[in-house]
C-alpha positions as CSV (number, residue, x, y, z in Angstrom):
1,M,24.6,28.3,34.3
2,N,22.4,31.0,35.4
3,M,19.1,30.1,37.7
4,D,17.3,32.7,36.1
5,T,17.2,31.4,32.6
6,I,16.4,27.7,33.7
7,R,13.1,26.4,34.5
8,I,13.2,23.9,37.4
9,P,10.0,22.2,38.6
10,A,8.2,23.9,41.6
11,T,8.0,20.5,43.5
12,V,11.5,19.2,44.1
13,T,13.1,16.5,46.5
14,K,16.5,15.6,48.0
15,D,17.0,13.3,45.1
16,D,16.7,15.8,42.6
17,F,20.1,17.8,44.0
18,E,23.7,16.3,44.3
19,F,25.2,17.7,47.4
20,G,28.6,18.6,47.7
21,Q,31.3,20.4,49.9
22,I,30.4,21.8,53.3
23,L,30.3,25.8,53.3
24,G,29.3,26.3,56.9
25,E,28.5,24.6,60.2
26,G,26.3,25.8,63.0
27,A,24.6,24.5,65.9
28,F,21.5,22.8,64.1
29,G,22.8,22.0,60.9
30,Q,25.2,22.8,58.2
31,V,25.2,24.6,54.5
32,R,26.5,22.6,51.5
33,L,27.2,23.4,48.1
34,C,24.5,21.6,45.8
35,V,23.6,21.1,42.1
36,H,20.4,20.5,40.4
37,K,21.3,17.4,38.6
38,A,18.8,18.0,35.7
39,T,19.8,21.7,34.9
40,E,23.5,21.9,36.5
41,V,22.3,25.1,38.5
42,Q,24.4,25.5,41.7
43,F,22.7,26.5,44.9
44,A,23.6,26.6,48.7
45,A,21.7,24.0,50.7
46,K,20.8,24.9,54.3
47,I,20.3,21.6,56.3
48,L,18.9,21.5,59.6
49,K,18.2,18.7,62.0
50,K,14.6,18.4,63.0
51,E,15.5,16.7,66.3
52,K,17.8,19.6,67.7
53,L,15.3,22.3,66.3
54,I,12.3,20.9,68.2
55,K,14.7,20.3,71.6
56,A,16.0,23.8,71.4
57,K,12.1,25.1,70.6
58,Q,13.2,26.8,67.4
59,T,10.8,25.3,64.8
60,K,8.4,28.6,64.8
61,Y,11.6,30.7,64.4
62,V,12.7,28.7,61.2
63,K,8.8,28.6,59.9
64,S,8.8,32.5,60.4
65,E,12.0,32.8,58.4
66,K,11.1,30.8,55.9
67,E,7.8,32.9,55.0
68,I,9.7,36.0,55.1
69,L,11.9,34.8,52.6
70,L,9.6,33.3,50.1
71,E,7.6,36.5,50.3
72,M,10.2,38.7,49.0
73,D,11.2,38.8,45.4
74,H,13.8,41.6,44.7
75,P,16.9,41.6,42.8
76,N,19.1,42.8,45.5
77,I,17.8,40.5,48.2
78,S,19.0,36.7,48.5
79,K,16.2,34.3,47.4
80,L,15.1,31.2,49.1
81,C,14.1,29.0,46.1
82,Y,12.9,25.9,47.2
83,T,12.3,23.9,50.3
84,F,11.7,20.1,51.5
85,T,12.0,17.9,54.2
86,D,12.7,14.3,54.8
87,E,12.3,12.3,58.2
88,K,15.2,13.6,59.8
89,R,16.1,17.2,58.1
90,L,14.8,20.3,56.8
91,Y,16.4,21.6,53.4
92,F,16.6,25.4,52.2
93,I,17.6,25.4,48.9
94,L,19.1,29.5,48.4
95,E,20.5,31.3,45.9
96,L,24.4,30.9,45.9
97,I,26.3,34.2,46.0
98,T,29.6,33.9,44.9
99,G,31.1,37.3,44.9
100,G,32.0,37.6,48.4
101,E,31.4,40.4,51.1
102,L,31.2,44.1,49.8
103,F,34.0,45.2,52.2
104,E,36.3,42.5,50.7
105,C,35.5,43.7,47.2
106,I,36.3,47.3,48.0
107,I,39.5,46.9,49.6
108,K,40.9,44.3,47.1
109,S,40.2,47.1,44.4
110,N,42.6,49.5,46.2
111,L,40.2,52.6,45.0
112,S,41.0,56.3,45.0
113,S,38.9,58.7,47.2
114,K,36.8,59.8,44.1
115,E,36.2,56.1,43.0
116,L,35.4,55.1,46.6
117,K,32.6,57.6,46.5
118,K,31.3,56.3,43.3
119,V,31.4,52.7,44.4
120,V,29.6,53.5,47.7
121,Q,27.1,55.7,46.3
122,F,25.7,53.0,43.8
123,Y,25.9,50.3,46.4
124,M,24.1,52.2,49.0
125,A,21.7,53.4,46.4
126,Q,20.8,49.6,45.7
127,L,20.6,48.9,49.4
128,L,18.3,51.8,49.8
129,E,16.3,50.2,46.9
130,A,16.0,47.1,48.8
131,L,15.2,48.4,52.2
132,I,12.4,50.6,50.7
133,Y,11.1,47.0,49.3
134,I,11.1,45.3,52.6
135,H,9.7,48.0,54.3
136,S,6.7,48.1,51.9
137,L,6.0,44.8,53.2
138,N,6.2,45.7,56.9
139,I,9.5,43.6,57.0
140,C,12.1,44.9,59.3
141,H,15.6,43.1,58.6
142,R,16.5,44.2,62.4
143,D,20.2,43.2,61.7
144,L,21.8,45.3,59.0
145,K,25.5,45.2,58.9
146,P,28.6,45.4,56.5
147,E,29.0,41.4,56.7
148,N,25.4,41.2,55.4
149,L,26.0,42.9,52.2
150,M,27.3,40.4,49.7
151,L,27.8,40.5,45.9
152,N,26.8,38.3,43.1
153,G,29.1,37.0,40.4
154,D,27.9,40.2,38.1
155,G,28.7,42.7,41.1
156,N,25.2,43.5,42.0
157,L,24.7,43.7,46.1
158,K,22.4,41.0,47.5
159,L,21.3,41.6,51.1
160,V,21.4,38.5,53.0
161,D,20.7,37.1,56.6
162,F,17.1,37.5,57.5
163,G,17.1,35.3,60.6
164,I,15.6,37.8,62.8
165,A,13.7,39.8,60.1
166,K,10.2,40.6,61.6
167,K,6.7,41.7,60.3
168,I,6.2,45.0,62.3
169,E,2.9,45.5,63.7
170,K,1.5,48.5,66.0
171,P,2.8,48.9,68.5
172,G,6.4,47.9,67.5
173,P,8.6,45.3,69.3
174,N,10.9,46.3,72.0
175,T,13.0,43.1,71.4
176,F,16.6,43.9,72.1
177,C,18.0,42.6,69.1
178,G,20.7,43.0,66.1
179,T,24.4,43.7,66.2
180,A,25.8,46.1,69.1
181,E,27.5,48.4,66.9
182,Y,24.4,49.0,64.5
183,L,21.8,49.2,67.4
184,A,19.4,52.2,67.1
185,P,19.0,54.2,70.5
186,E,15.6,53.3,70.6
187,V,16.5,49.2,70.9
188,V,19.5,50.0,73.4
189,T,17.1,51.8,75.8
190,N,14.4,49.0,75.2
191,N,11.7,51.4,73.8
192,E,9.1,50.1,71.0
193,Y,10.5,50.7,67.4
194,G,9.7,50.1,63.8
195,I,11.4,50.0,60.2
196,M,13.7,53.1,61.4
197,V,16.1,51.2,63.0
198,D,17.0,49.6,59.7
199,W,17.7,53.6,58.5
200,W,20.0,54.0,61.6
201,A,22.0,51.1,60.7
202,Y,22.2,52.1,57.0
203,G,23.9,55.2,58.2
204,C,26.3,53.2,60.2
205,I,27.2,51.2,57.0
206,I,27.8,54.4,54.9
207,Y,30.0,55.7,57.7
208,E,32.1,52.3,58.0
209,L,32.4,52.3,54.2
210,F,34.0,55.6,54.2
211,C,36.0,55.3,57.5
212,G,37.2,51.9,57.8
213,K,35.2,51.1,61.1
214,S,31.5,51.6,62.5
215,P,31.1,54.9,64.1
216,F,30.2,53.6,67.9
217,Y,32.8,50.8,67.5
218,S,34.3,49.8,70.9
219,S,35.8,46.4,72.5
220,S,33.1,46.9,75.4
221,M,29.5,46.3,74.6
222,A,28.6,48.6,77.5
223,V,30.7,51.5,76.1
224,T,29.3,51.0,72.6
225,C,25.7,51.1,73.9
226,Q,26.5,54.1,75.7
227,K,28.2,56.1,72.8
228,I,25.0,55.3,70.7
229,V,22.8,56.8,73.3
230,D,25.0,59.9,73.5
231,R,25.4,60.1,69.9
232,D,29.5,59.9,70.5
233,I,30.5,60.2,66.7
234,F,34.0,61.0,65.5
235,W,33.9,62.9,62.0
236,P,37.2,62.4,60.0
237,K,38.1,65.3,57.9
238,T,38.2,63.1,55.0
239,L,34.7,62.4,54.8
240,P,32.9,63.8,51.9
241,S,30.7,66.5,53.1
242,D,27.5,65.2,51.1
243,A,28.2,61.9,52.8
244,K,28.4,63.5,56.4
245,D,25.4,65.2,56.0
246,L,23.5,62.0,54.9
247,I,25.1,60.1,57.7
248,D,24.2,62.9,60.2
249,G,20.5,62.7,59.4
250,L,20.2,59.1,59.4
251,L,22.1,58.8,62.8
252,C,19.4,61.1,64.5
253,T,18.4,59.9,68.1
254,D,14.8,60.6,67.2
255,P,13.2,58.1,65.0
256,E,10.5,60.5,64.2
257,R,13.2,62.8,62.8
258,R,15.1,60.5,61.1
259,L,16.0,60.4,57.4
260,G,14.7,57.3,55.5
261,G,12.4,56.1,52.8
262,L,12.0,57.6,49.2
263,A,12.9,61.0,50.5
264,L,16.5,59.5,50.4
265,R,16.6,59.3,46.5
266,K,16.7,63.2,46.4
267,H,19.6,63.8,49.0
268,P,22.6,65.3,47.2
269,F,24.7,62.3,48.0
270,F,23.0,60.4,45.4
271,K,23.1,63.2,43.0
272,G,23.6,61.8,39.4
273,I,21.8,58.7,39.9
274,D,19.0,58.0,37.3
275,W,16.4,56.3,39.6
276,K,13.9,55.4,36.7
277,N,16.7,53.3,35.0
278,F,18.9,52.6,37.9
279,S,18.3,49.0,37.8
280,K,19.8,48.6,34.4
281,T,23.0,50.4,35.7
282,K,26.1,48.4,35.1
283,P,27.9,47.7,38.8
284,P,31.2,49.6,39.2
285,M,33.1,46.3,40.3
286,V,33.2,42.9,39.3
287,P,34.3,40.7,42.1
288,D,36.5,37.8,41.7
289,L,34.4,34.7,42.3
290,M,35.4,32.7,45.4
291,F,34.0,29.7,47.0
292,D,36.3,29.4,49.9
293,N,34.0,28.9,53.0
294,E,36.8,30.4,55.2
295,D,36.4,33.9,53.8
296,R,32.6,33.4,54.1
297,G,32.3,34.3,50.3
298,V,29.0,32.2,49.8
299,G,26.1,34.2,51.2
300,I,25.5,32.0,54.0
301,K,25.9,33.4,57.4
302,M,26.9,31.4,60.1
303,S,24.4,33.0,62.2
304,M,21.5,31.4,60.6
305,F,22.2,28.5,63.1
306,E,22.4,30.5,66.1
307,P,19.1,29.7,68.6
308,R,16.5,32.4,68.7
309,N,14.8,33.5,71.8
310,D,11.0,34.8,71.7
311,Q,11.8,37.8,74.3
312,E,15.6,38.6,72.7
313,D,16.3,37.6,69.2
314,V,19.8,39.0,69.8
315,M,22.3,38.8,66.7
316,I,25.5,40.6,68.0
317,Q,28.7,40.4,66.1
318,A,31.6,42.1,66.0
319,H,32.5,44.4,63.0
320,V,34.6,42.7,60.1
321,F,36.7,45.0,58.1
322,K,39.2,43.6,55.6
323,A,42.8,44.3,55.6
324,R,44.3,46.1,52.6
325,T,47.9,44.3,52.9
326,K,49.3,41.9,55.4
327,T,52.2,42.6,57.6
328,A,55.6,41.8,56.3
329,S,58.0,39.7,58.2
330,V,60.8,40.8,60.2
331,Q,63.0,37.5,60.4
332,D,66.0,39.9,60.3
333,I,65.0,41.7,63.6
334,L,64.1,38.7,65.2
335,K,67.7,37.0,64.3
336,R,69.6,40.3,65.7
337,S,67.8,41.7,68.4
338,K,69.1,41.2,72.1
339,L,65.1,41.7,73.4
340,L,64.8,38.0,72.7
341,R,67.5,37.3,75.3
342,K,65.6,39.0,77.6
343,L,62.5,37.0,76.9
344,Y,64.4,34.0,77.0
345,P,67.3,33.4,79.2
346,Q,68.7,30.0,77.3
347,L,69.7,32.3,74.4
348,N,72.5,33.9,76.0
349,Q,74.4,31.1,75.4
350,L,74.1,31.6,71.7
351,S,76.7,33.9,69.8
352,E,75.7,37.5,70.0
353,R,74.4,39.4,66.7
354,P,74.8,42.8,65.9
355,R,71.2,44.9,66.6
356,P,69.3,46.2,63.5
357,I,69.5,49.9,62.4
358,N,66.5,51.9,63.0
359,S,65.1,53.7,60.2
360,R,62.6,55.9,62.2
361,I,61.9,56.5,65.8
362,I,59.0,57.8,66.8
363,Q,59.0,60.3,70.0
364,N,57.2,63.4,71.4
365,S,58.6,64.8,74.7
366,E,56.7,68.0,75.1
367,N,55.4,68.3,78.5
368,I,51.6,69.1,79.4
369,P,50.8,71.9,81.3
370,K,50.7,71.6,85.0
371,T,47.0,71.1,86.6
372,N,45.7,71.3,90.0
373,D,43.5,68.5,89.8
374,K,41.9,67.1,92.8
375,V,40.5,63.8,93.7
376,E,37.0,64.9,94.2
377,E,36.8,67.5,91.3
378,E,39.0,66.6,88.2
379,Q,38.7,69.6,85.9
380,V,40.4,69.8,82.3
381,N,39.1,72.8,80.7
382,D,38.5,73.0,76.7
383,E,41.5,75.3,76.2
384,Q,43.9,73.1,77.9
385,R,42.5,69.9,76.3
386,K,42.7,71.4,72.9
387,A,46.2,72.7,73.6
388,N,47.1,69.0,74.6
389,H,46.0,67.4,71.6
390,N,49.1,65.5,70.6
391,N,51.3,66.0,73.6
392,T,52.9,63.4,75.5
393,P,52.5,63.4,79.4
394,S,55.0,65.0,81.8
395,N,57.4,63.3,84.1
396,L,56.9,62.8,87.7
397,S,58.8,66.3,88.5
398,D,55.7,67.5,86.2
399,A,52.9,65.6,87.7
400,P,50.0,67.3,89.0
401,K,50.0,67.4,92.9
402,T,46.7,66.2,94.1
403,N,44.5,66.0,97.2
404,D,42.7,63.0,98.3
405,G,39.3,64.6,98.7
406,I,39.2,63.2,102.3
407,G,41.6,65.4,104.1
408,A,44.9,63.7,103.6
409,S,47.3,66.0,101.5
410,S,49.5,64.5,98.7
411,E,53.1,63.5,98.8
412,D,55.7,65.2,96.7
413,Q,56.5,62.9,93.8
414,S,60.2,61.9,93.2
415,S,61.4,63.4,90.1
416,G,62.0,61.4,86.7
417,T,63.4,61.8,83.2
418,H,62.8,60.5,80.1
419,S,64.5,57.1,79.6
420,S,66.6,57.6,76.3
421,K,67.5,54.0,76.4
422,K,64.5,52.1,76.5
423,Q,62.8,51.5,73.3
424,V,59.4,49.7,72.3
425,V,60.2,47.3,69.3
426,M,58.3,44.6,67.2
427,I,60.1,41.6,67.6
428,Q,57.6,39.2,65.6
429,S,54.6,39.5,63.0
430,A,53.0,36.6,64.5
431,L,49.9,35.2,62.9
432,S,47.1,36.4,60.9
433,M,43.3,35.7,61.4
434,K,40.4,35.5,58.7
435,T,39.0,38.6,60.3
436,P,40.0,41.4,62.6
437,V,41.5,40.2,65.9
438,M,39.3,41.5,68.8
439,K,40.8,39.8,72.3
440,I,44.1,38.4,72.8
441,S,44.7,36.1,76.0
442,F,48.1,34.8,77.6
443,G,47.9,31.5,79.5
444,Q,50.7,29.6,81.4
445,G,53.5,27.9,79.4
446,D,53.8,30.5,77.0
447,K,50.4,29.8,75.1
448,V,48.5,32.8,73.8
449,A,45.0,32.6,72.3
450,T,43.4,35.3,69.8
451,S,39.7,35.4,68.6
452,S,37.8,37.4,65.9
453,S,34.3,37.6,65.0
454,F,34.7,34.3,63.0
455,Q,37.3,32.0,65.0
456,A,39.4,31.3,68.1
457,K,42.9,30.3,67.7
458,T,45.5,28.9,70.3
459,F,49.3,29.1,69.8
460,A,52.2,27.4,71.6
461,I,55.3,29.8,71.4
462,T,58.5,28.3,70.9
463,I,62.2,29.6,69.9
464,D,64.3,27.7,67.2
465,H,68.2,27.4,67.3
466,E,68.6,30.6,65.3
467,S,66.5,33.0,67.9
468,N,63.2,32.7,65.9
469,I,60.3,32.9,68.0
470,I,57.6,30.4,66.6
471,F,53.8,30.1,66.9
472,N,53.1,26.5,66.7
473,E,48.9,26.7,65.9
474,Q,47.4,24.0,68.4
475,K,43.8,24.7,67.7
476,S,41.5,26.6,65.5
477,V,37.9,26.8,65.9
478,T,34.9,28.5,64.2
479,T,32.8,30.7,66.2
480,V,29.8,33.0,65.6
481,S,31.2,35.6,68.2
482,T,30.7,38.9,69.8
483,C,34.1,38.7,71.1
484,N,33.2,39.8,74.4
485,F,35.7,37.5,76.4
486,L,38.6,35.2,75.7
487,E,40.1,33.9,79.3
488,Y,42.5,31.3,80.2
489,S,41.8,29.6,83.1
490,P,44.4,30.2,86.1
491,N,46.3,26.9,85.7
492,G,46.1,27.6,81.8
493,E,44.3,23.9,80.9
494,M,41.0,25.4,79.8
495,L,40.1,28.3,77.6
496,A,36.7,29.9,77.6
497,F,35.7,31.7,74.3
498,D,32.9,33.6,73.2
499,M,30.4,31.9,71.3
500,Q,27.4,34.4,71.7
501,R,24.6,33.0,73.8
502,H,27.0,30.2,75.0
503,I,30.6,29.8,76.4
504,G,33.3,27.7,74.0
505,L,35.4,25.8,76.5
506,M,38.7,24.0,74.8
507,E,40.9,22.0,76.8
508,T,44.5,23.0,76.1
509,K,46.2,19.9,76.9
510,N,44.4,18.1,74.4
511,P,43.8,20.7,71.8
512,K,42.4,18.2,68.9
513,K,39.3,17.5,71.4
514,K,36.1,19.2,70.2
515,P,35.3,22.0,72.4
516,K,32.6,22.0,74.8
517,H,29.4,24.4,74.8
518,L,28.2,25.9,78.0
519,V,24.7,26.5,77.1
520,G,22.1,28.6,79.5
521,H,21.8,32.3,78.9
522,P,19.2,33.2,76.4
523,L,21.2,36.6,75.5
524,P,24.6,36.9,74.7
525,I,27.2,36.9,77.3
526,T,29.1,39.9,77.9
527,K,31.6,38.8,80.7
528,V,33.4,35.7,82.3
529,S,35.9,35.3,85.2
530,W,37.8,32.3,86.3
531,H,38.2,31.7,90.0
532,P,41.8,31.9,90.8
533,K,42.2,28.6,92.8
534,S,39.6,26.5,91.6
535,T,37.7,25.4,88.5
536,L,34.7,27.7,88.9
537,L,33.6,30.0,86.1
538,A,31.4,33.0,86.2
539,A,29.5,34.0,83.1
540,G,27.0,37.1,83.1
541,G,25.0,38.4,79.9
542,L,22.6,40.9,78.7
543,D,19.9,39.1,80.5
544,S,21.2,40.3,83.7
545,L,21.8,36.6,85.0
546,V,25.1,35.5,86.5
547,Y,25.7,31.6,85.8
548,L,28.3,29.7,87.8
549,W,29.9,26.9,86.3
550,N,32.1,24.0,87.7
551,V,34.2,22.5,85.2
552,E,36.3,20.1,86.9
553,S,37.9,17.5,84.7
554,G,36.4,19.0,81.7
555,K,32.8,18.3,82.5
556,P,31.0,21.3,83.0
557,K,28.2,21.6,85.4
558,L,25.6,24.4,86.2
559,Q,26.4,25.0,90.1
560,T,23.8,27.9,90.6
561,Q,22.1,30.8,89.0
562,I,22.4,34.4,90.5
563,E,19.3,36.5,89.5
564,S,20.0,39.6,91.9
565,H,20.4,42.1,88.9
566,K,18.0,44.0,87.0
567,A,20.1,44.9,84.0
568,Y,22.8,43.8,81.8
569,I,26.2,42.2,83.4
570,S,29.0,44.7,82.5
571,D,31.7,43.2,84.5
572,L,32.9,40.2,86.8
573,Q,35.8,39.4,88.9
574,F,36.5,37.0,91.2
575,H,38.4,37.8,94.7
576,P,42.1,37.0,94.0
577,K,42.4,34.4,97.1
578,E,38.6,34.1,98.0
579,S,35.4,32.6,96.7
580,L,34.0,36.0,96.6
581,L,32.5,37.2,93.2
582,A,32.1,40.9,92.2
583,S,29.5,41.5,89.5
584,A,28.6,44.8,87.9
585,S,25.7,45.9,86.1
586,G,23.8,48.6,84.4
587,D,21.5,48.8,87.2
588,C,24.0,50.8,89.2
589,K,24.7,48.1,91.8
590,V,27.6,45.6,92.5
591,I,26.6,42.5,93.9
592,F,29.2,40.4,96.0
593,Y,28.1,36.7,95.9
594,D,30.3,34.0,98.1
595,A,30.3,31.1,95.9
596,Q,31.2,28.7,98.7
597,S,28.1,29.0,100.7
598,E,26.0,30.2,97.7
599,R,24.5,33.3,99.0
600,V,24.8,36.9,98.3
601,V,26.8,38.6,101.1
602,H,26.4,42.5,99.9
603,K,24.8,44.7,97.4
604,F,26.8,47.6,96.6
605,S,25.4,51.1,95.4
606,N,27.9,53.9,95.5
607,H,27.1,55.5,91.9
608,E,24.4,57.3,90.4
609,D,24.6,55.5,86.7
610,A,25.3,52.3,85.2
611,I,28.4,50.8,86.6
612,L,30.8,49.9,83.6
613,G,33.7,47.8,85.8
614,V,34.9,46.3,89.2
615,R,38.6,45.5,89.9
616,W,40.0,43.6,92.9
617,N,43.4,45.0,94.0
618,E,45.5,41.9,94.0
619,T,47.8,42.6,96.6
620,H,45.4,45.0,99.1
621,D,43.0,42.3,98.6
622,N,40.4,43.9,100.9
623,I,40.3,46.9,98.2
624,F,38.5,47.0,95.2
625,C,37.5,49.9,92.8
626,T,34.2,50.3,90.6
627,W,33.9,52.9,88.0
628,S,30.5,54.3,86.1
629,M,29.1,56.6,83.8
630,D,28.4,59.0,86.5
631,R,32.2,60.0,85.9
632,R,33.5,58.6,89.1
633,L,35.9,55.8,90.3
634,V,35.3,54.7,93.9
635,I,37.9,52.9,95.9
636,S,35.9,50.8,98.6
637,D,37.2,48.6,101.4
638,R,35.2,45.1,101.3
639,R,35.0,45.0,105.1
640,T,33.1,47.8,105.4
641,F,32.0,48.3,101.8
642,K,32.2,52.0,102.4
643,P,34.3,54.5,100.2
644,V,37.9,55.1,100.9
645,K,38.8,57.4,97.9
646,I,36.7,58.9,95.3
647,L,38.2,60.0,91.8
648,A,36.0,62.4,90.1
649,H,36.6,62.9,86.2
650,S,35.6,65.3,83.8
651,R,34.4,62.6,81.4
652,P,32.8,59.1,81.8
653,I,35.3,56.5,82.9
654,I,35.8,53.8,80.1
655,N,38.3,51.6,81.9
656,A,40.7,51.2,84.9
657,E,43.1,48.7,85.9
658,W,45.2,48.1,88.9
659,S,49.0,47.0,88.4
660,K,50.2,43.8,89.6
661,D,51.5,45.1,92.9
662,G,48.4,47.0,93.8
663,V,50.4,50.3,94.1
664,M,49.1,52.1,91.0
665,L,45.9,52.6,89.4
666,A,45.5,53.6,85.7
667,T,42.1,55.1,84.4
668,C,41.2,56.1,81.1
669,T,38.6,58.4,79.8
670,R,37.8,59.4,76.2
671,D,40.4,62.3,76.5
672,S,42.6,61.4,79.4
673,I,45.0,58.7,80.8
674,R,45.8,58.8,84.3
675,I,48.3,56.8,86.6
676,W,47.3,56.9,90.4
677,Q,49.8,56.1,92.9
678,Y,48.0,54.0,95.8
679,P,47.4,54.6,98.9
680,N,48.2,58.2,98.8
681,I,46.3,58.6,95.5
682,T,48.4,61.0,94.0
683,S,48.7,61.3,90.2
684,S,52.1,60.2,88.7
685,F,51.0,60.6,85.0
686,C,48.6,62.2,82.8
687,Y,47.9,62.5,79.1
688,T,45.1,64.1,77.3
689,N,44.1,63.9,73.8
690,A,40.8,65.6,73.1
691,D,38.1,63.1,72.4
692,N,40.1,60.9,70.6
693,L,41.2,58.0,72.9
694,P,40.2,54.3,72.7
695,G,39.8,54.2,76.4
696,E,39.1,50.5,76.9
697,L,42.9,49.5,76.1
698,L,45.0,49.3,79.3
699,S,47.3,46.6,80.3
700,F,49.9,46.7,82.9
701,D,53.0,44.2,82.4
702,F,53.7,41.5,84.9
703,S,56.6,43.4,86.4
704,N,54.7,46.4,87.0
705,K,57.3,48.5,84.9
706,Y,55.1,49.4,81.9
707,L,51.5,50.3,81.0
708,A,50.4,49.7,77.5
709,V,48.0,52.1,76.1
710,L,46.9,53.8,72.7
711,K,47.4,57.5,72.3
712,C,44.8,57.5,69.6
713,R,41.7,55.9,68.0
714,D,43.8,55.4,65.0
715,D,46.8,54.0,66.5
716,T,48.6,51.2,64.6
717,F,51.2,50.7,66.8
718,P,51.1,50.7,71.0
719,S,52.3,53.4,73.2
720,V,54.0,52.2,76.6
721,V,54.5,54.3,79.5
722,D,57.5,53.7,81.7
723,T,55.8,53.8,85.3
724,E,59.1,54.7,87.0
725,T,59.6,57.7,85.0
726,G,56.2,58.5,84.2
727,S,56.8,59.2,80.3
728,F,56.4,57.4,77.0
729,I,59.0,55.4,76.0
730,D,60.4,55.8,72.2
731,V,58.4,53.2,69.8
732,I,60.1,52.0,66.7
733,S,57.6,52.1,64.2
734,Q,58.5,51.1,60.6
735,P,56.4,51.0,57.7
736,N,56.9,47.4,57.0
737,N,56.3,46.4,60.8
738,S,53.4,48.5,61.9
739,H,50.0,47.1,61.8
740,K,48.2,48.6,58.7
741,Q,45.0,49.2,60.4
742,P,44.2,50.4,63.9
743,V,45.1,48.5,66.9
744,T,41.8,46.7,68.5
745,S,43.4,44.8,71.5
746,L,46.5,44.7,73.6
747,Q,47.9,42.4,76.1
748,W,51.1,41.7,77.9
749,S,52.3,38.0,78.7
750,N,52.1,36.8,82.0
751,H,55.8,36.3,82.8
752,R,57.8,37.5,80.0
753,P,58.3,41.4,78.9
754,F,56.7,41.4,75.5
755,L,53.4,42.7,74.4
756,A,50.6,41.5,71.6
757,T,48.8,43.7,69.8
758,G,45.6,43.0,67.5
759,S,44.4,45.0,64.4
760,F,41.7,45.5,62.2
761,D,44.3,44.2,59.6
762,K,43.6,40.7,60.9
763,T,47.1,40.2,62.3
764,V,48.9,39.9,65.6
765,N,52.1,41.7,66.4
766,L,54.7,41.1,69.2
767,W,56.4,43.8,70.9
768,G,59.0,44.4,73.4
769,V,61.1,46.6,75.6
770,E,64.7,47.0,75.4
């Protein structure tokens, strides 16, 4: 029965409803399916515990959300129908939205390019009308993103989750709030803002509907924010010209010149829409009704349950892109591959099986031109960058000779050749998540963890008698996560995972035990680091604070709070042998804190812009490197805290990693990947691809023989560099075993030669070198 055609008394109580299955749970309560007994109309009941709200000082934020929802009445906005209370709980009776997320419905429809444009035009027109309406009430949503666009049973759009919506007054707020990938530049730079931030997010959503991911996506929050400020946008050729023009106008960094409001109705992208009769237009899609809370198809967002903060109402959540298909099984490869015998020596006792025939081998052995790069001044001109757009790197004999910038000349590199005997082969399509995989972590004893914006899972890897790799799920927990971190403790007994403003802590020995929550940060946590030889866990956040937790025996206690930074924490890392913690920040400083004596021992500032990362060299443990948006990577000695080497790049450095033996350093910018030999700092590998590298993804394997990277932002399989020869290894990538969407994360096992990759298609694949 439809609630619009049934009259329910204005005053209702708990006794008027029958409560059914749980649709979602959060920090303050749960959402249940409910039915009005007299009329049999279905609703979603958000039930909040008063005691927890009062203890967390959240009552005024719940009241604000209630007032905003009750004020609105629009066909494309979710409705709060009734509210009441009892002695212990608050009840919000909400409209039940059964069509699921807009993205899910679009993907399931398998649309052609022309059909997709018509669908996007219709639903963005409905969203346009909803935004014009809420802005007329001076309400700013502040958290527009694809996850908050739902469809009802008739196929009409519903804008949901007004948890951080706010009445805009002059001057506007400067609260850092929203979802990272959809934040407007004025929010990122902490300036006053108004309703124009919603139009920026509106442009991001249109881009994502056409291109499959947000224009500023990055696995690093710091890089995402920098891309927003720099307006670093990649424009695919498949994007319709009128859509590009619209997005270009919406993503204007100056809010006064940004497109928005009623004027958008006249844009060529909406040509053909009869705005006077648009409300009567039949939707282009009718979704499959779904009641599965695992698919979150009920219009109730878990972020509704997250704590609010008066200064920082952050709702940062990784983007959700639904996969068109799932990766096919490759059991035949599993049963026959010799690679498994390398991974698990005990299999050598089993009978030999023939290797499979490879249908396609991707290889590219063209060398890039030689360059005369210098450590202090690395220049790659535009002509060379274009010429090298899709080329693979040279081998060692063709590597550029460099100078260390301090007076020591580089040594000649020994020559190497492309290894045709080695191949990167996918050995298992391991598992699938409910949303895109954002982080992967390996622990001791063949344990692997994966996380997405909705859940974290842990698995134990075993092998059966037929040589099949089996992933036995140990634990699955629901999270509202930005996926900024997923880290096993050094002994593998604990797993720390992102739950936005607090840390989820899982005991791997007892996976059925409910995870503990480490609460303290008023803003989302950006990075964690385990002490290598104790139970200390450091956590840094957007609030510029660093917390040190002692989680001995699974009983976490806050040991200390470090307040020395003046901007967000971009990176944290403990010294490999000592209790010295290095924390990097957007305030251009690295602070070194001795956890044993509980004091700051040094403040390091050798950069002119926000520092993005810090890494200790595990072998040469007095050496560490830092990199920054100032395009320099500085290698320093902690005994003097003075620079030893400086690597200046032509573009900002996004990520850097030391090899496990400490003799190689990999750096990546948006257009180049390099391997530097330490301590001579000579370049043994260089690959360029103009403005198209997802530079956050770098991983050395445990044996220091391989470096896993991505050659392109849209790659659906990993690329592996042989560090001995300085060349890429051939990748066997068949249609039935590659990811169906771009790779989002990659990580080598800690003690076996296989590589795990996660993807937007919600799957994790295992690869190995044979």
